[in-house]
C-alpha positions as CSV (number, residue, x, y, z in Angstrom):
1,M,-110.4,172.3,10.6
2,H,-108.8,175.9,11.2
3,D,-105.5,175.8,10.0
4,D,-103.3,178.6,11.4
5,G,-100.2,178.6,8.9
6,A,-97.8,178.9,11.8
7,G,-94.5,177.8,10.5
8,P,-91.9,175.7,12.6
9,S,-90.8,178.8,15.2
10,D,-94.6,180.2,15.9
11,R,-96.2,176.8,16.4
12,W,-99.2,176.5,18.6
13,G,-98.2,174.0,21.2
14,A,-96.0,174.4,24.3
15,A,-92.6,174.6,24.4
16,V,-91.3,172.3,27.6
17,R,-87.6,172.1,29.9
18,F,-86.8,169.3,31.9
19,T,-83.5,170.9,34.0
20,D,-82.0,168.8,36.2
21,V,-85.5,166.6,37.5
22,Y,-85.1,164.3,40.3
23,K,-88.1,162.6,41.6
24,V,-87.5,160.5,45.0
25,F,-90.2,158.0,45.8
26,R,-90.5,156.9,49.5
27,V,-90.6,153.0,50.0
28,G,-90.7,152.5,53.8
29,D,-86.9,153.9,54.8
30,T,-85.4,153.5,51.4
31,G,-85.4,156.6,48.6
32,I,-86.1,155.1,45.1
33,A,-85.0,157.7,42.2
34,A,-87.6,157.1,39.7
35,L,-86.0,160.5,37.9
36,A,-82.4,161.1,38.7
37,G,-81.3,164.9,36.8
38,V,-83.1,164.2,33.6
39,D,-82.6,167.4,31.1
40,L,-84.7,168.0,28.2
41,T,-85.9,170.2,25.9
42,I,-88.7,169.8,23.8
43,E,-89.9,172.7,21.0
44,P,-93.3,173.7,20.7
45,G,-95.3,171.1,18.0
46,E,-92.6,168.5,18.4
47,F,-94.0,165.1,18.3
48,V,-91.2,163.1,21.4
49,A,-91.5,159.6,22.3
50,L,-89.9,158.9,25.7
51,V,-89.4,154.8,25.5
52,G,-88.0,152.8,28.4
53,P,-88.9,150.3,30.2
54,S,-91.4,149.7,32.8
55,G,-90.0,151.3,35.6
56,S,-87.8,154.1,33.9
57,G,-89.1,157.2,34.6
58,K,-91.4,157.7,31.5
59,S,-95.3,157.8,32.9
60,T,-93.3,159.4,35.9
61,A,-92.3,162.6,33.5
62,L,-95.8,162.6,32.0
63,H,-97.0,163.5,35.7
64,L,-94.9,166.1,36.1
65,L,-95.5,167.6,32.8
66,G,-99.1,167.3,33.5
67,G,-99.1,169.0,36.9
68,L,-100.1,165.4,38.5
69,D,-97.3,165.1,40.3
70,R,-94.7,167.9,41.6
71,A,-90.4,167.1,41.1
72,S,-88.7,166.0,44.1
73,A,-85.3,168.8,42.7
74,G,-85.0,170.6,39.5
75,V,-87.1,172.5,37.3
76,V,-90.6,171.4,35.2
77,E,-91.7,173.7,32.8
78,V,-94.3,174.5,30.2
79,E,-94.6,177.4,27.7
80,G,-92.1,179.2,30.4
81,D,-94.0,178.6,33.6
82,D,-92.0,176.8,36.3
83,L,-94.5,174.2,37.6
84,G,-93.0,173.7,40.5
85,L,-94.0,177.3,41.6
86,L,-97.9,176.9,41.0
87,D,-99.8,176.6,44.1
88,D,-102.6,174.0,44.1
89,A,-105.3,176.3,41.9
90,S,-102.5,176.7,39.3
91,L,-102.0,173.6,38.8
92,T,-105.5,172.3,38.2
93,R,-105.8,175.5,35.6
94,H,-102.7,174.1,34.0
95,R,-104.1,170.7,33.4
96,A,-107.6,171.6,33.1
97,D,-106.1,174.6,30.1
98,R,-103.0,173.5,28.3
99,V,-103.1,169.6,29.3
100,G,-104.7,166.7,27.4
101,F,-104.6,163.4,28.8
102,V,-104.3,159.8,27.1
103,W,-104.4,157.2,29.3
104,Q,-103.7,153.0,28.2
105,G,-106.8,151.5,28.9
106,A,-109.4,153.5,27.0
107,A,-112.1,152.5,30.1
108,R,-110.1,155.1,31.6
109,N,-110.7,158.0,29.0
110,L,-114.5,157.6,27.9
111,V,-117.8,157.8,30.2
112,P,-119.3,154.4,29.3
113,Y,-122.8,156.2,29.3
114,L,-121.6,158.7,26.9
115,S,-121.2,158.6,22.9
116,A,-118.2,159.6,21.2
117,I,-119.4,162.7,20.5
118,D,-120.9,163.6,23.8
119,N,-117.5,162.4,25.3
120,V,-115.4,165.1,23.0
121,R,-118.4,167.4,24.1
122,L,-117.8,166.8,28.0
123,P,-115.0,168.8,28.6
124,R,-115.9,172.0,27.1
125,R,-119.2,171.8,30.1
126,A,-116.7,172.2,32.8
127,P,-117.2,175.9,34.4
128,H,-114.8,179.0,34.2
129,R,-113.4,176.8,31.2
130,T,-110.5,178.8,29.1
131,A,-111.2,178.8,25.8
132,H,-108.5,178.6,23.3
133,L,-108.5,180.1,19.9
134,R,-105.3,179.0,17.5
135,R,-103.4,181.7,16.0
136,G,-105.7,183.1,12.9
137,S,-108.7,181.1,13.9
138,I,-111.6,183.1,14.6
139,A,-113.6,179.9,16.3
140,E,-112.9,177.5,18.7
141,T,-112.2,173.6,16.9
142,T,-115.7,171.9,16.9
143,P,-116.3,168.2,18.6
144,E,-117.3,167.2,15.0
145,E,-114.3,168.4,13.7
146,L,-112.3,166.3,16.1
147,L,-114.1,163.3,15.8
148,D,-113.3,163.9,11.9
149,L,-109.5,164.8,12.8
150,V,-109.6,161.4,14.3
151,G,-111.4,159.3,11.3
152,L,-114.8,159.0,13.5
153,R,-117.0,161.2,12.5
154,E,-119.5,158.5,11.5
155,R,-119.7,156.7,14.8
156,A,-120.4,159.9,16.3
157,N,-123.8,158.6,18.0
158,H,-122.0,155.0,19.2
159,L,-121.5,154.1,22.5
160,P,-117.7,153.1,24.0
161,A,-118.8,149.7,24.0
162,Q,-119.9,149.6,20.2
163,L,-116.8,151.0,19.4
164,S,-113.3,149.0,18.8
165,G,-110.6,149.4,21.0
166,G,-108.5,151.2,18.3
167,E,-111.6,153.1,18.2
168,Q,-112.8,154.3,21.5
169,Q,-108.6,154.9,22.3
170,R,-109.4,157.3,18.8
171,T,-111.8,158.5,20.1
172,A,-110.0,159.4,23.6
173,V,-107.6,161.5,21.3
174,A,-110.4,163.6,20.3
175,V,-111.2,164.1,24.0
176,A,-108.0,165.3,24.9
177,L,-107.7,167.4,22.0
178,A,-111.7,169.3,23.2
179,N,-110.2,171.9,25.2
180,D,-107.6,172.6,22.8
181,P,-104.8,171.7,24.8
182,A,-101.2,173.0,23.4
183,L,-99.4,170.2,25.5
184,L,-100.5,166.4,24.5
185,L,-99.7,163.7,26.9
186,A,-99.8,160.1,25.8
187,D,-99.1,157.6,28.3
188,E,-98.7,153.9,26.9
189,P,-101.3,154.7,23.9
190,T,-101.2,151.7,21.8
191,G,-100.3,148.9,24.4
192,E,-103.8,147.2,24.6
193,L,-103.6,147.5,20.9
194,D,-103.4,145.1,18.3
195,G,-100.8,146.1,15.2
196,A,-103.0,147.6,13.0
197,S,-105.3,149.8,15.6
198,A,-102.3,150.8,17.0
199,A,-101.1,152.4,13.8
200,R,-104.4,154.2,13.5
201,V,-103.9,155.9,16.7
202,L,-100.5,156.7,15.8
203,D,-101.1,158.4,12.5
204,V,-103.7,160.0,14.5
205,F,-101.0,161.7,16.9
206,R,-99.3,162.6,13.7
207,E,-102.0,164.4,12.6
208,V,-102.5,166.5,15.3
209,S,-99.0,167.4,15.4
210,A,-99.2,168.5,11.3
211,R,-102.2,169.6,11.6
212,L,-102.9,171.8,15.0
213,G,-99.2,172.1,15.6
214,T,-99.8,170.7,19.2
215,T,-96.6,169.3,20.9
216,I,-96.7,165.6,22.1
217,V,-95.3,163.5,24.3
218,M,-95.7,159.7,24.3
219,S,-94.8,157.1,26.6
220,T,-94.0,153.9,25.5
221,H,-92.0,150.8,25.5
222,D,-92.5,149.7,22.1
223,L,-89.9,151.1,19.8
224,L,-91.9,150.8,16.3
225,A,-94.3,152.9,17.7
226,A,-91.8,155.2,19.4
227,G,-89.9,155.2,15.0
228,T,-93.2,157.6,14.4
229,A,-92.9,160.4,16.8
230,D,-90.0,163.3,15.6
231,R,-87.5,162.2,18.4
232,R,-86.6,159.6,20.2
233,V,-85.4,159.9,23.7
234,Y,-84.5,156.9,25.8
235,L,-84.8,157.0,29.7
236,R,-82.7,154.4,31.6
237,H,-81.8,154.3,35.3
238,G,-84.0,157.7,35.8
239,R,-81.6,159.3,33.4
240,A,-82.5,160.8,29.6
241,S,-80.2,160.7,26.6
242,E,-80.9,160.6,22.9
243,T,-79.5,158.7,20.0
244,G,-76.2,159.9,19.7
245,V,-73.7,160.4,16.7
246,P,-71.3,157.7,15.9
247,L,-67.6,159.2,16.3
248,P,-64.1,158.4,14.3
249,P,-61.9,156.1,16.5
250,I,-60.0,157.8,19.6
251,G,-56.5,159.3,17.9
252,E,-53.0,157.9,18.9
253,D,-52.7,161.2,21.0
254,G,-56.0,160.5,22.7
255,T,-58.2,162.9,21.4
256,V,-61.2,162.6,19.3
257,R,-63.2,165.2,16.3
258,L,-66.1,165.4,16.9
259,P,-68.8,166.4,14.0
260,L,-68.6,170.1,13.5
261,E,-72.5,170.8,14.5
262,A,-72.1,168.9,18.0
263,A,-68.6,171.2,17.9
264,D,-70.7,174.6,17.0
265,A,-73.2,173.6,19.6
266,L,-71.0,172.9,23.0
267,G,-68.7,175.9,21.9
268,T,-65.8,176.8,24.0
269,E,-67.5,176.0,27.4
270,P,-66.1,173.7,29.8
271,L,-67.5,170.0,29.0
272,E,-67.8,166.7,31.3
273,I,-67.6,163.6,29.4
274,S,-70.0,160.5,31.2
275,I,-69.8,156.3,30.4
276,E,-73.7,155.3,30.7
277,S,-74.3,151.8,29.5
278,D,-73.1,151.4,26.4
279,D,-72.8,155.3,25.4
280,V,-69.7,157.8,26.3
281,V,-72.0,161.2,26.7
282,I,-70.6,164.6,26.2
283,R,-73.0,167.3,27.5
284,R,-71.6,170.9,28.9
285,R,-70.5,170.9,32.4
286,R,-73.0,171.3,35.0
287,G,-73.8,174.7,35.8
288,Q,-72.6,176.3,32.6
289,R,-75.6,175.6,30.5
290,D,-78.0,178.0,29.3
291,D,-80.4,179.5,31.6
C-alpha cells in the first residue's frame, strides 16, 4: 500500500461543503422537503457519519454528493466544484473519477459471475478512465493491495456467492476504492449484517480513512456504527445538527456564557438562535457566514 505521508491539512480526500441546501420531492400536488437548509462542512480525509431515522434525508445527501441527483436550492461543493453548475457529462466524470459508492445490499455492489479480484479490476477497465496517484506515490494501488486492505486477499478468486455477507460488503469497499476516489459514500453499509460482520466492515472504513486519507461519508441509523466515525452529524426534519456542548444555566440577567472556543469561532458577527427539538442552536445569522 502506498502511503503518501500527508498530514491532516494535506490529505488525499475531498473537501465537502453544503451551503443552505434544499431538496424537495414532488408527490402529487405536494412538495416534500427531504433536506431543508442543510449547512455542513467536511474536511479532507474525515470519516463522517450521517445519523437519523428512515426518511431523515441521509440517502438524499449522499445522492447529491455523488452527483446522482441535484439540489433544489443551495450549493453542494466537492473539492471546490459546485455540482449544481456541472452538466450531465461532467457529473458522470465526477462519479467515475472522484467518488466510490458502497450500497446496503451486496448484490447491488458486485457482479455475481466475477471473482472478488475481477470485481475489483472491473472499474479500471472503463474506457477513458482517469488514473489517480496519491501524493508521493509512483503507481496506483493495485487490486491485490485493495483486497489486502479489506482483509480478503486469500479470498480473491472466490465468487460473491462463496463469500459471507460481511465478506461481500468488504469486497464492495475494495471495488469502491478501485478508482482511488477522493470521496467514498456508504449508504447503510452495515444494515444487512450481523454485529461481528458489521464491526469488520467499520474497521475497514477506519483503515481506509487512516491509511489512504479518503474522505468517507456514511449514512446510518445505527448509533453504534456511527460511533466509529470521526464525527457524527444528525439529520432531523431535513436539518443537520451536531452534538452540542453543555452550557451553564442562564444567568439572572438572561445571559449565557459560551465556552471560549465557541465564542472565538463565532466572533462578533450577528447571531441567530433557534430551538430545534431538545436543542438550542446558536449560529451566525444567515447571510453572515463565511464564503
